[in-house]
mmCIF file of the N, C-alpha and C atoms, coordinates in Angstrom:
data_MODEL
# 
_entry.id   MODEL 
# 
loop_
_atom_site.group_PDB 
_atom_site.id 
_atom_site.type_symbol 
_atom_site.label_atom_id 
_atom_site.label_alt_id 
_atom_site.label_comp_id 
_atom_site.label_asym_id 
_atom_site.label_entity_id 
_atom_site.label_seq_id 
_atom_site.pdbx_PDB_ins_code 
_atom_site.Cartn_x 
_atom_site.Cartn_y 
_atom_site.Cartn_z 
_atom_site.occupancy 
_atom_site.B_iso_or_equiv 
_atom_site.pdbx_formal_charge 
_atom_site.auth_seq_id 
_atom_site.auth_comp_id 
_atom_site.auth_asym_id 
_atom_site.auth_atom_id 
_atom_site.pdbx_PDB_model_num 
ATOM 1   N N  . MET A 1 1  ? -1.860  45.330 -75.757 1.00 0.00 ? 1  MET A N  1 
ATOM 2   C CA . MET A 1 1  ? -2.595  44.453 -74.975 1.00 0.00 ? 1  MET A CA 1 
ATOM 3   C C  . MET A 1 1  ? -1.681  43.352 -74.751 1.00 0.00 ? 1  MET A C  1 
ATOM 4   N N  . GLU A 1 2  ? -1.513  43.127 -73.326 1.00 0.00 ? 2  GLU A N  1 
ATOM 5   C CA . GLU A 1 2  ? -0.493  42.169 -72.884 1.00 0.00 ? 2  GLU A CA 1 
ATOM 6   C C  . GLU A 1 2  ? -1.184  41.498 -71.606 1.00 0.00 ? 2  GLU A C  1 
ATOM 7   N N  . GLN A 1 3  ? -0.552  40.601 -70.989 1.00 0.00 ? 3  GLN A N  1 
ATOM 8   C CA . GLN A 1 3  ? -0.774  39.967 -69.758 1.00 0.00 ? 3  GLN A CA 1 
ATOM 9   C C  . GLN A 1 3  ? 0.081   40.531 -68.847 1.00 0.00 ? 3  GLN A C  1 
ATOM 10  N N  . LEU A 1 4  ? -0.539  40.693 -67.616 1.00 0.00 ? 4  LEU A N  1 
ATOM 11  C CA . LEU A 1 4  ? 0.731   41.229 -66.545 1.00 0.00 ? 4  LEU A CA 1 
ATOM 12  C C  . LEU A 1 4  ? 1.617   40.162 -66.091 1.00 0.00 ? 4  LEU A C  1 
ATOM 13  N N  . GLU A 1 5  ? 2.946   40.672 -65.854 1.00 0.00 ? 5  GLU A N  1 
ATOM 14  C CA . GLU A 1 5  ? 3.775   39.726 -65.717 1.00 0.00 ? 5  GLU A CA 1 
ATOM 15  C C  . GLU A 1 5  ? 4.298   40.173 -64.384 1.00 0.00 ? 5  GLU A C  1 
ATOM 16  N N  . LEU A 1 6  ? 4.529   39.150 -63.202 1.00 0.00 ? 6  LEU A N  1 
ATOM 17  C CA . LEU A 1 6  ? 5.000   39.517 -61.876 1.00 0.00 ? 6  LEU A CA 1 
ATOM 18  C C  . LEU A 1 6  ? 6.466   39.283 -61.924 1.00 0.00 ? 6  LEU A C  1 
ATOM 19  N N  . ARG A 1 7  ? 7.333   40.538 -61.228 1.00 0.00 ? 7  ARG A N  1 
ATOM 20  C CA . ARG A 1 7  ? 8.600   40.558 -61.260 1.00 0.00 ? 7  ARG A CA 1 
ATOM 21  C C  . ARG A 1 7  ? 8.912   40.754 -59.652 1.00 0.00 ? 7  ARG A C  1 
ATOM 22  N N  . LEU A 1 8  ? 9.942   40.116 -59.527 1.00 0.00 ? 8  LEU A N  1 
ATOM 23  C CA . LEU A 1 8  ? 10.622  40.275 -57.987 1.00 0.00 ? 8  LEU A CA 1 
ATOM 24  C C  . LEU A 1 8  ? 11.429  41.418 -57.857 1.00 0.00 ? 8  LEU A C  1 
ATOM 25  N N  . GLU A 1 9  ? 11.100  42.461 -56.958 1.00 0.00 ? 9  GLU A N  1 
ATOM 26  C CA . GLU A 1 9  ? 11.845  43.640 -56.654 1.00 0.00 ? 9  GLU A CA 1 
ATOM 27  C C  . GLU A 1 9  ? 12.126  43.573 -55.350 1.00 0.00 ? 9  GLU A C  1 
ATOM 28  N N  . SER A 1 10 ? 13.032  44.586 -54.778 1.00 0.00 ? 10 SER A N  1 
ATOM 29  C CA . SER A 1 10 ? 13.547  44.645 -53.296 1.00 0.00 ? 10 SER A CA 1 
ATOM 30  C C  . SER A 1 10 ? 12.690  44.594 -52.424 1.00 0.00 ? 10 SER A C  1 
ATOM 31  N N  . GLY A 1 11 ? 11.413  45.287 -52.616 1.00 0.00 ? 11 GLY A N  1 
ATOM 32  C CA . GLY A 1 11 ? 10.256  45.058 -51.582 1.00 0.00 ? 11 GLY A CA 1 
ATOM 33  C C  . GLY A 1 11 ? 9.230   43.951 -51.695 1.00 0.00 ? 11 GLY A C  1 
ATOM 34  N N  . GLY A 1 12 ? 9.581   43.147 -52.685 1.00 0.00 ? 12 GLY A N  1 
ATOM 35  C CA . GLY A 1 12 ? 8.634   42.021 -52.838 1.00 0.00 ? 12 GLY A CA 1 
ATOM 36  C C  . GLY A 1 12 ? 8.135   41.917 -54.496 1.00 0.00 ? 12 GLY A C  1 
ATOM 37  N N  . THR A 1 13 ? 7.179   41.186 -54.747 1.00 0.00 ? 13 THR A N  1 
ATOM 38  C CA . THR A 1 13 ? 6.780   41.141 -55.978 1.00 0.00 ? 13 THR A CA 1 
ATOM 39  C C  . THR A 1 13 ? 5.999   42.272 -56.467 1.00 0.00 ? 13 THR A C  1 
ATOM 40  N N  . ARG A 1 14 ? 5.907   42.649 -57.720 1.00 0.00 ? 14 ARG A N  1 
ATOM 41  C CA . ARG A 1 14 ? 5.321   43.647 -58.395 1.00 0.00 ? 14 ARG A CA 1 
ATOM 42  C C  . ARG A 1 14 ? 5.142   43.223 -59.865 1.00 0.00 ? 14 ARG A C  1 
ATOM 43  N N  . PRO A 1 15 ? 3.557   43.336 -60.234 1.00 0.00 ? 15 PRO A N  1 
ATOM 44  C CA . PRO A 1 15 ? 3.045   43.318 -61.646 1.00 0.00 ? 15 PRO A CA 1 
ATOM 45  C C  . PRO A 1 15 ? 3.632   44.187 -62.326 1.00 0.00 ? 15 PRO A C  1 
ATOM 46  N N  . TYR A 1 16 ? 3.817   43.954 -63.477 1.00 0.00 ? 16 TYR A N  1 
ATOM 47  C CA . TYR A 1 16 ? 4.452   44.931 -64.746 1.00 0.00 ? 16 TYR A CA 1 
ATOM 48  C C  . TYR A 1 16 ? 3.354   44.745 -65.906 1.00 0.00 ? 16 TYR A C  1 
ATOM 49  N N  . LEU A 1 17 ? 3.115   45.899 -66.707 1.00 0.00 ? 17 LEU A N  1 
ATOM 50  C CA . LEU A 1 17 ? 2.452   45.786 -67.912 1.00 0.00 ? 17 LEU A CA 1 
ATOM 51  C C  . LEU A 1 17 ? 3.183   46.477 -69.128 1.00 0.00 ? 17 LEU A C  1 
ATOM 52  N N  . MET A 1 18 ? 3.553   45.950 -69.999 1.00 0.00 ? 18 MET A N  1 
ATOM 53  C CA . MET A 1 18 ? 4.103   46.635 -71.139 1.00 0.00 ? 18 MET A CA 1 
ATOM 54  C C  . MET A 1 18 ? 5.463   47.352 -70.547 1.00 0.00 ? 18 MET A C  1 
ATOM 55  N N  . GLY A 1 19 ? 6.035   46.544 -69.650 1.00 0.00 ? 19 GLY A N  1 
ATOM 56  C CA . GLY A 1 19 ? 7.250   46.918 -69.036 1.00 0.00 ? 19 GLY A CA 1 
ATOM 57  C C  . GLY A 1 19 ? 7.179   48.067 -68.081 1.00 0.00 ? 19 GLY A C  1 
ATOM 58  N N  . LYS A 1 20 ? 6.066   48.425 -67.618 1.00 0.00 ? 20 LYS A N  1 
ATOM 59  C CA . LYS A 1 20 ? 5.968   49.370 -66.559 1.00 0.00 ? 20 LYS A CA 1 
ATOM 60  C C  . LYS A 1 20 ? 5.490   48.906 -65.303 1.00 0.00 ? 20 LYS A C  1 
ATOM 61  N N  . PRO A 1 21 ? 5.981   49.363 -64.333 1.00 0.00 ? 21 PRO A N  1 
ATOM 62  C CA . PRO A 1 21 ? 5.498   48.749 -63.127 1.00 0.00 ? 21 PRO A CA 1 
ATOM 63  C C  . PRO A 1 21 ? 4.185   49.327 -62.644 1.00 0.00 ? 21 PRO A C  1 
ATOM 64  N N  . ILE A 1 22 ? 3.348   48.290 -62.068 1.00 0.00 ? 22 ILE A N  1 
ATOM 65  C CA . ILE A 1 22 ? 1.759   48.443 -61.581 1.00 0.00 ? 22 ILE A CA 1 
ATOM 66  C C  . ILE A 1 22 ? 1.948   48.760 -60.213 1.00 0.00 ? 22 ILE A C  1 
ATOM 67  N N  . HIS A 1 23 ? 1.370   49.843 -59.735 1.00 0.00 ? 23 HIS A N  1 
ATOM 68  C CA . HIS A 1 23 ? 1.301   50.090 -58.138 1.00 0.00 ? 23 HIS A CA 1 
ATOM 69  C C  . HIS A 1 23 ? -0.293  49.817 -57.698 1.00 0.00 ? 23 HIS A C  1 
ATOM 70  N N  . ALA A 1 24 ? -0.471  49.618 -56.357 1.00 0.00 ? 24 ALA A N  1 
ATOM 71  C CA . ALA A 1 24 ? -1.766  49.479 -55.912 1.00 0.00 ? 24 ALA A CA 1 
ATOM 72  C C  . ALA A 1 24 ? -2.396  50.734 -56.021 1.00 0.00 ? 24 ALA A C  1 
ATOM 73  N N  . GLY A 1 25 ? -3.696  50.680 -56.741 1.00 0.00 ? 25 GLY A N  1 
ATOM 74  C CA . GLY A 1 25 ? -4.551  51.863 -57.048 1.00 0.00 ? 25 GLY A CA 1 
ATOM 75  C C  . GLY A 1 25 ? -4.359  52.272 -58.573 1.00 0.00 ? 25 GLY A C  1 
ATOM 76  N N  . ASP A 1 26 ? -3.527  51.742 -59.180 1.00 0.00 ? 26 ASP A N  1 
ATOM 77  C CA . ASP A 1 26 ? -3.543  52.176 -60.647 1.00 0.00 ? 26 ASP A CA 1 
ATOM 78  C C  . ASP A 1 26 ? -4.693  51.278 -61.508 1.00 0.00 ? 26 ASP A C  1 
ATOM 79  N N  . CYS A 1 27 ? -5.141  52.221 -62.156 1.00 0.00 ? 27 CYS A N  1 
ATOM 80  C CA . CYS A 1 27 ? -6.234  51.864 -63.130 1.00 0.00 ? 27 CYS A CA 1 
ATOM 81  C C  . CYS A 1 27 ? -5.575  51.420 -64.472 1.00 0.00 ? 27 CYS A C  1 
ATOM 82  N N  . LEU A 1 28 ? -6.452  50.001 -65.014 1.00 0.00 ? 28 LEU A N  1 
ATOM 83  C CA . LEU A 1 28 ? -6.139  49.547 -66.393 1.00 0.00 ? 28 LEU A CA 1 
ATOM 84  C C  . LEU A 1 28 ? -7.423  49.205 -66.727 1.00 0.00 ? 28 LEU A C  1 
ATOM 85  N N  . LEU A 1 29 ? -7.290  48.591 -68.045 1.00 0.00 ? 29 LEU A N  1 
ATOM 86  C CA . LEU A 1 29 ? -8.542  48.106 -68.808 1.00 0.00 ? 29 LEU A CA 1 
ATOM 87  C C  . LEU A 1 29 ? -8.435  46.544 -68.987 1.00 0.00 ? 29 LEU A C  1 
ATOM 88  N N  . VAL A 1 30 ? -9.262  45.685 -68.750 1.00 0.00 ? 30 VAL A N  1 
ATOM 89  C CA . VAL A 1 30 ? -8.925  44.306 -68.680 1.00 0.00 ? 30 VAL A CA 1 
ATOM 90  C C  . VAL A 1 30 ? -10.025 43.556 -69.738 1.00 0.00 ? 30 VAL A C  1 
ATOM 91  N N  . LEU A 1 31 ? -9.711  42.550 -70.428 1.00 0.00 ? 31 LEU A N  1 
ATOM 92  C CA . LEU A 1 31 ? -10.334 42.324 -71.446 1.00 0.00 ? 31 LEU A CA 1 
ATOM 93  C C  . LEU A 1 31 ? -11.073 41.061 -70.783 1.00 0.00 ? 31 LEU A C  1 
ATOM 94  N N  . ILE A 1 32 ? -12.469 40.857 -70.970 1.00 0.00 ? 32 ILE A N  1 
ATOM 95  C CA . ILE A 1 32 ? -13.324 39.729 -70.167 1.00 0.00 ? 32 ILE A CA 1 
ATOM 96  C C  . ILE A 1 32 ? -14.430 39.513 -71.339 1.00 0.00 ? 32 ILE A C  1 
ATOM 97  N N  . SER A 1 33 ? -14.485 38.153 -71.799 1.00 0.00 ? 33 SER A N  1 
ATOM 98  C CA . SER A 1 33 ? -15.532 37.948 -72.900 1.00 0.00 ? 33 SER A CA 1 
ATOM 99  C C  . SER A 1 33 ? -15.732 38.747 -74.022 1.00 0.00 ? 33 SER A C  1 
ATOM 100 N N  . GLU A 1 34 ? -14.528 39.065 -74.725 1.00 0.00 ? 34 GLU A N  1 
ATOM 101 C CA . GLU A 1 34 ? -14.545 39.953 -75.669 1.00 0.00 ? 34 GLU A CA 1 
ATOM 102 C C  . GLU A 1 34 ? -15.008 41.746 -75.253 1.00 0.00 ? 34 GLU A C  1 
ATOM 103 N N  . ASN A 1 35 ? -15.043 41.948 -74.146 1.00 0.00 ? 35 ASN A N  1 
ATOM 104 C CA . ASN A 1 35 ? -15.238 43.414 -73.908 1.00 0.00 ? 35 ASN A CA 1 
ATOM 105 C C  . ASN A 1 35 ? -13.970 44.011 -72.720 1.00 0.00 ? 35 ASN A C  1 
ATOM 106 N N  . TRP A 1 36 ? -13.953 45.118 -72.982 1.00 0.00 ? 36 TRP A N  1 
ATOM 107 C CA . TRP A 1 36 ? -12.998 45.989 -72.150 1.00 0.00 ? 36 TRP A CA 1 
ATOM 108 C C  . TRP A 1 36 ? -13.724 46.481 -70.941 1.00 0.00 ? 36 TRP A C  1 
ATOM 109 N N  . PHE A 1 37 ? -13.084 46.057 -69.671 1.00 0.00 ? 37 PHE A N  1 
ATOM 110 C CA . PHE A 1 37 ? -13.801 46.862 -68.532 1.00 0.00 ? 37 PHE A CA 1 
ATOM 111 C C  . PHE A 1 37 ? -12.831 47.748 -67.712 1.00 0.00 ? 37 PHE A C  1 
ATOM 112 N N  . PRO A 1 38 ? -12.982 48.713 -67.152 1.00 0.00 ? 38 PRO A N  1 
ATOM 113 C CA . PRO A 1 38 ? -12.052 49.338 -66.134 1.00 0.00 ? 38 PRO A CA 1 
ATOM 114 C C  . PRO A 1 38 ? -11.772 48.448 -65.001 1.00 0.00 ? 38 PRO A C  1 
ATOM 115 N N  . ALA A 1 39 ? -10.429 48.592 -64.600 1.00 0.00 ? 39 ALA A N  1 
ATOM 116 C CA . ALA A 1 39 ? -10.091 47.792 -63.407 1.00 0.00 ? 39 ALA A CA 1 
ATOM 117 C C  . ALA A 1 39 ? -9.237  48.477 -62.455 1.00 0.00 ? 39 ALA A C  1 
ATOM 118 N N  . ARG A 1 40 ? -9.026  48.378 -61.290 1.00 0.00 ? 40 ARG A N  1 
ATOM 119 C CA . ARG A 1 40 ? -8.099  48.812 -60.385 1.00 0.00 ? 40 ARG A CA 1 
ATOM 120 C C  . ARG A 1 40 ? -7.340  47.817 -59.763 1.00 0.00 ? 40 ARG A C  1 
ATOM 121 N N  . CYS A 1 41 ? -5.915  47.783 -59.684 1.00 0.00 ? 41 CYS A N  1 
ATOM 122 C CA . CYS A 1 41 ? -5.007  46.988 -59.319 1.00 0.00 ? 41 CYS A CA 1 
ATOM 123 C C  . CYS A 1 41 ? -4.753  47.109 -57.791 1.00 0.00 ? 41 CYS A C  1 
ATOM 124 N N  . GLU A 1 42 ? -4.805  45.974 -56.890 1.00 0.00 ? 42 GLU A N  1 
ATOM 125 C CA . GLU A 1 42 ? -4.748  46.280 -55.445 1.00 0.00 ? 42 GLU A CA 1 
ATOM 126 C C  . GLU A 1 42 ? -3.962  44.886 -54.902 1.00 0.00 ? 42 GLU A C  1 
ATOM 127 N N  . CYS A 1 43 ? -3.431  45.136 -53.942 1.00 0.00 ? 43 CYS A N  1 
ATOM 128 C CA . CYS A 1 43 ? -2.750  43.956 -53.145 1.00 0.00 ? 43 CYS A CA 1 
ATOM 129 C C  . CYS A 1 43 ? -2.810  44.013 -51.828 1.00 0.00 ? 43 CYS A C  1 
ATOM 130 N N  . TYR A 1 44 ? -2.732  42.814 -51.133 1.00 0.00 ? 44 TYR A N  1 
ATOM 131 C CA . TYR A 1 44 ? -2.447  42.688 -49.678 1.00 0.00 ? 44 TYR A CA 1 
ATOM 132 C C  . TYR A 1 44 ? -1.404  41.873 -49.269 1.00 0.00 ? 44 TYR A C  1 
ATOM 133 N N  . ARG A 1 45 ? -0.813  41.862 -47.975 1.00 0.00 ? 45 ARG A N  1 
ATOM 134 C CA . ARG A 1 45 ? 0.112   41.260 -47.849 1.00 0.00 ? 45 ARG A CA 1 
ATOM 135 C C  . ARG A 1 45 ? -0.336  40.057 -46.836 1.00 0.00 ? 45 ARG A C  1 
ATOM 136 N N  . GLU A 1 46 ? 0.235   38.918 -47.065 1.00 0.00 ? 46 GLU A N  1 
ATOM 137 C CA . GLU A 1 46 ? -0.050  37.647 -46.458 1.00 0.00 ? 46 GLU A CA 1 
ATOM 138 C C  . GLU A 1 46 ? 1.059   36.832 -46.011 1.00 0.00 ? 46 GLU A C  1 
ATOM 139 N N  . GLN A 1 47 ? 1.454   36.643 -44.814 1.00 0.00 ? 47 GLN A N  1 
ATOM 140 C CA . GLN A 1 47 ? 2.527   35.721 -44.698 1.00 0.00 ? 47 GLN A CA 1 
ATOM 141 C C  . GLN A 1 47 ? 3.994   36.427 -45.207 1.00 0.00 ? 47 GLN A C  1 
ATOM 142 N N  . GLY A 1 48 ? 3.930   37.437 -45.320 1.00 0.00 ? 48 GLY A N  1 
ATOM 143 C CA . GLY A 1 48 ? 5.147   38.402 -45.693 1.00 0.00 ? 48 GLY A CA 1 
ATOM 144 C C  . GLY A 1 48 ? 5.181   38.423 -47.272 1.00 0.00 ? 48 GLY A C  1 
ATOM 145 N N  . ASN A 1 49 ? 4.302   37.923 -47.746 1.00 0.00 ? 49 ASN A N  1 
ATOM 146 C CA . ASN A 1 49 ? 4.060   37.974 -49.441 1.00 0.00 ? 49 ASN A CA 1 
ATOM 147 C C  . ASN A 1 49 ? 3.050   38.953 -49.962 1.00 0.00 ? 49 ASN A C  1 
ATOM 148 N N  . LEU A 1 50 ? 2.984   39.709 -50.843 1.00 0.00 ? 50 LEU A N  1 
ATOM 149 C CA . LEU A 1 50 ? 2.248   40.555 -51.378 1.00 0.00 ? 50 LEU A CA 1 
ATOM 150 C C  . LEU A 1 50 ? 1.491   39.654 -52.532 1.00 0.00 ? 50 LEU A C  1 
ATOM 151 N N  . ASN A 1 51 ? 0.208   39.830 -52.433 1.00 0.00 ? 51 ASN A N  1 
ATOM 152 C CA . ASN A 1 51 ? -0.879  39.183 -53.402 1.00 0.00 ? 51 ASN A CA 1 
ATOM 153 C C  . ASN A 1 51 ? -1.782  40.192 -54.111 1.00 0.00 ? 51 ASN A C  1 
ATOM 154 N N  . TRP A 1 52 ? -1.443  40.057 -55.318 1.00 0.00 ? 52 TRP A N  1 
ATOM 155 C CA . TRP A 1 52 ? -2.043  41.257 -56.132 1.00 0.00 ? 52 TRP A CA 1 
ATOM 156 C C  . TRP A 1 52 ? -3.211  40.616 -56.777 1.00 0.00 ? 52 TRP A C  1 
ATOM 157 N N  . TYR A 1 53 ? -4.354  41.621 -56.978 1.00 0.00 ? 53 TYR A N  1 
ATOM 158 C CA . TYR A 1 53 ? -5.469  41.126 -57.538 1.00 0.00 ? 53 TYR A CA 1 
ATOM 159 C C  . TYR A 1 53 ? -6.050  42.447 -58.121 1.00 0.00 ? 53 TYR A C  1 
ATOM 160 N N  . LEU A 1 54 ? -7.160  42.176 -59.295 1.00 0.00 ? 54 LEU A N  1 
ATOM 161 C CA . LEU A 1 54 ? -7.880  43.055 -59.871 1.00 0.00 ? 54 LEU A CA 1 
ATOM 162 C C  . LEU A 1 54 ? -9.442  43.483 -59.308 1.00 0.00 ? 54 LEU A C  1 
ATOM 163 N N  . ILE A 1 55 ? -9.810  44.629 -59.478 1.00 0.00 ? 55 ILE A N  1 
ATOM 164 C CA . ILE A 1 55 ? -11.175 44.814 -59.074 1.00 0.00 ? 55 ILE A CA 1 
ATOM 165 C C  . ILE A 1 55 ? -11.710 45.327 -60.446 1.00 0.00 ? 55 ILE A C  1 
ATOM 166 N N  . VAL A 1 56 ? -12.496 44.548 -60.976 1.00 0.00 ? 56 VAL A N  1 
ATOM 167 C CA . VAL A 1 56 ? -13.037 44.938 -62.325 1.00 0.00 ? 56 VAL A CA 1 
ATOM 168 C C  . VAL A 1 56 ? -14.485 45.533 -62.210 1.00 0.00 ? 56 VAL A C  1 
ATOM 169 N N  . PHE A 1 57 ? -14.696 46.789 -62.818 1.00 0.00 ? 57 PHE A N  1 
ATOM 170 C CA . PHE A 1 57 ? -15.974 47.467 -62.706 1.00 0.00 ? 57 PHE A CA 1 
ATOM 171 C C  . PHE A 1 57 ? -16.728 47.097 -63.858 1.00 0.00 ? 57 PHE A C  1 
ATOM 172 N N  . LYS A 1 58 ? -17.865 46.028 -63.698 1.00 0.00 ? 58 LYS A N  1 
ATOM 173 C CA . LYS A 1 58 ? -18.523 46.026 -64.669 1.00 0.00 ? 58 LYS A CA 1 
ATOM 174 C C  . LYS A 1 58 ? -19.767 46.650 -64.461 1.00 0.00 ? 58 LYS A C  1 
ATOM 175 N N  . PRO A 1 59 ? -20.796 46.797 -65.697 1.00 0.00 ? 59 PRO A N  1 
ATOM 176 C CA . PRO A 1 59 ? -22.249 47.315 -65.196 1.00 0.00 ? 59 PRO A CA 1 
ATOM 177 C C  . PRO A 1 59 ? -22.917 46.604 -64.211 1.00 0.00 ? 59 PRO A C  1 
ATOM 178 N N  . GLU A 1 60 ? -22.715 45.637 -64.341 1.00 0.00 ? 60 GLU A N  1 
ATOM 179 C CA . GLU A 1 60 ? -23.592 44.590 -63.276 1.00 0.00 ? 60 GLU A CA 1 
ATOM 180 C C  . GLU A 1 60 ? -23.001 44.608 -61.910 1.00 0.00 ? 60 GLU A C  1 
ATOM 181 N N  . GLY A 1 61 ? -21.791 45.378 -61.598 1.00 0.00 ? 61 GLY A N  1 
ATOM 182 C CA . GLY A 1 61 ? -21.270 45.217 -60.462 1.00 0.00 ? 61 GLY A CA 1 
ATOM 183 C C  . GLY A 1 61 ? -19.771 45.027 -60.442 1.00 0.00 ? 61 GLY A C  1 
ATOM 184 N N  . GLU A 1 62 ? -19.128 45.170 -59.291 1.00 0.00 ? 62 GLU A N  1 
ATOM 185 C CA . GLU A 1 62 ? -17.838 44.612 -59.086 1.00 0.00 ? 62 GLU A CA 1 
ATOM 186 C C  . GLU A 1 62 ? -17.443 43.326 -59.352 1.00 0.00 ? 62 GLU A C  1 
ATOM 187 N N  . ALA A 1 63 ? -16.328 42.801 -59.963 1.00 0.00 ? 63 ALA A N  1 
ATOM 188 C CA . ALA A 1 63 ? -15.857 41.486 -59.845 1.00 0.00 ? 63 ALA A CA 1 
ATOM 189 C C  . ALA A 1 63 ? -14.330 41.458 -59.198 1.00 0.00 ? 63 ALA A C  1 
ATOM 190 N N  . VAL A 1 64 ? -13.926 40.533 -58.570 1.00 0.00 ? 64 VAL A N  1 
ATOM 191 C CA . VAL A 1 64 ? -12.593 40.559 -58.067 1.00 0.00 ? 64 VAL A CA 1 
ATOM 192 C C  . VAL A 1 64 ? -11.856 39.348 -58.759 1.00 0.00 ? 64 VAL A C  1 
ATOM 193 N N  . LEU A 1 65 ? -10.811 39.672 -59.315 1.00 0.00 ? 65 LEU A N  1 
ATOM 194 C CA . LEU A 1 65 ? -9.904  38.774 -59.966 1.00 0.00 ? 65 LEU A CA 1 
ATOM 195 C C  . LEU A 1 65 ? -8.626  38.359 -59.014 1.00 0.00 ? 65 LEU A C  1 
ATOM 196 N N  . GLU A 1 66 ? -8.678  37.356 -58.578 1.00 0.00 ? 66 GLU A N  1 
ATOM 197 C CA . GLU A 1 66 ? -7.420  36.936 -57.679 1.00 0.00 ? 66 GLU A CA 1 
ATOM 198 C C  . GLU A 1 66 ? -6.407  36.565 -58.431 1.00 0.00 ? 66 GLU A C  1 
ATOM 199 N N  . ASP A 1 67 ? -6.753  35.617 -59.308 1.00 0.00 ? 67 ASP A N  1 
ATOM 200 C CA . ASP A 1 67 ? -5.488  35.076 -60.199 1.00 0.00 ? 67 ASP A CA 1 
ATOM 201 C C  . ASP A 1 67 ? -5.475  35.848 -61.650 1.00 0.00 ? 67 ASP A C  1 
ATOM 202 N N  . CYS A 1 68 ? -4.935  36.982 -61.421 1.00 0.00 ? 68 CYS A N  1 
ATOM 203 C CA . CYS A 1 68 ? -4.753  37.911 -62.605 1.00 0.00 ? 68 CYS A CA 1 
ATOM 204 C C  . CYS A 1 68 ? -3.604  37.818 -63.310 1.00 0.00 ? 68 CYS A C  1 
ATOM 205 N N  . ILE A 1 69 ? -2.525  37.379 -62.537 1.00 0.00 ? 69 ILE A N  1 
ATOM 206 C CA . ILE A 1 69 ? -1.112  37.340 -63.224 1.00 0.00 ? 69 ILE A CA 1 
ATOM 207 C C  . ILE A 1 69 ? -0.986  36.606 -64.335 1.00 0.00 ? 69 ILE A C  1 
ATOM 208 N N  . ASN A 1 70 ? -0.594  36.521 -65.641 1.00 0.00 ? 70 ASN A N  1 
ATOM 209 C CA . ASN A 1 70 ? -0.460  35.969 -66.644 1.00 0.00 ? 70 ASN A CA 1 
ATOM 210 C C  . ASN A 1 70 ? -1.891  35.215 -67.159 1.00 0.00 ? 70 ASN A C  1 
ATOM 211 N N  . ASN A 1 71 ? -2.949  35.747 -66.750 1.00 0.00 ? 71 ASN A N  1 
ATOM 212 C CA . ASN A 1 71 ? -4.303  34.993 -67.134 1.00 0.00 ? 71 ASN A CA 1 
ATOM 213 C C  . ASN A 1 71 ? -5.362  35.938 -67.740 1.00 0.00 ? 71 ASN A C  1 
ATOM 214 N N  . VAL A 1 72 ? -5.019  37.217 -67.651 1.00 0.00 ? 72 VAL A N  1 
ATOM 215 C CA . VAL A 1 72 ? -5.976  38.258 -68.141 1.00 0.00 ? 72 VAL A CA 1 
ATOM 216 C C  . VAL A 1 72 ? -5.035  39.110 -68.978 1.00 0.00 ? 72 VAL A C  1 
ATOM 217 N N  . TRP A 1 73 ? -6.021  39.489 -70.050 1.00 0.00 ? 73 TRP A N  1 
ATOM 218 C CA . TRP A 1 73 ? -5.147  40.617 -71.082 1.00 0.00 ? 73 TRP A CA 1 
ATOM 219 C C  . TRP A 1 73 ? -5.468  42.074 -70.420 1.00 0.00 ? 73 TRP A C  1 
ATOM 220 N N  . CYS A 1 74 ? -4.653  42.897 -70.527 1.00 0.00 ? 74 CYS A N  1 
ATOM 221 C CA . CYS A 1 74 ? -4.822  44.200 -69.898 1.00 0.00 ? 74 CYS A CA 1 
ATOM 222 C C  . CYS A 1 74 ? -3.857  45.345 -70.939 1.00 0.00 ? 74 CYS A C  1 
ATOM 223 N N  . ARG A 1 75 ? -4.720  46.568 -70.795 1.00 0.00 ? 75 ARG A N  1 
ATOM 224 C CA . ARG A 1 75 ? -4.041  47.512 -71.235 1.00 0.00 ? 75 ARG A CA 1 
ATOM 225 C C  . ARG A 1 75 ? -4.124  48.789 -70.698 1.00 0.00 ? 75 ARG A C  1 
ATOM 226 N N  . PHE A 1 76 ? -3.452  49.953 -70.738 1.00 0.00 ? 76 PHE A N  1 
ATOM 227 C CA . PHE A 1 76 ? -3.662  50.994 -70.081 1.00 0.00 ? 76 PHE A CA 1 
ATOM 228 C C  . PHE A 1 76 ? -4.579  51.920 -70.436 1.00 0.00 ? 76 PHE A C  1 
# 
């Protein structure tokens, strides 16, 4: 269990988890309120920058976490 770490690569920024690069569409588990939920990592380009976010799949519906870098605990 670690937090996502944002690293700069030649193509822009990319989140890493446990030393491994995360790509758009990759699935993770996210800890929210002491429960693990499946999530998918996605990104969009705005003004030349990549912005990463997580779509979390909860029983009550999907939640989008825009501020997910260094703020949420994740695992594979």
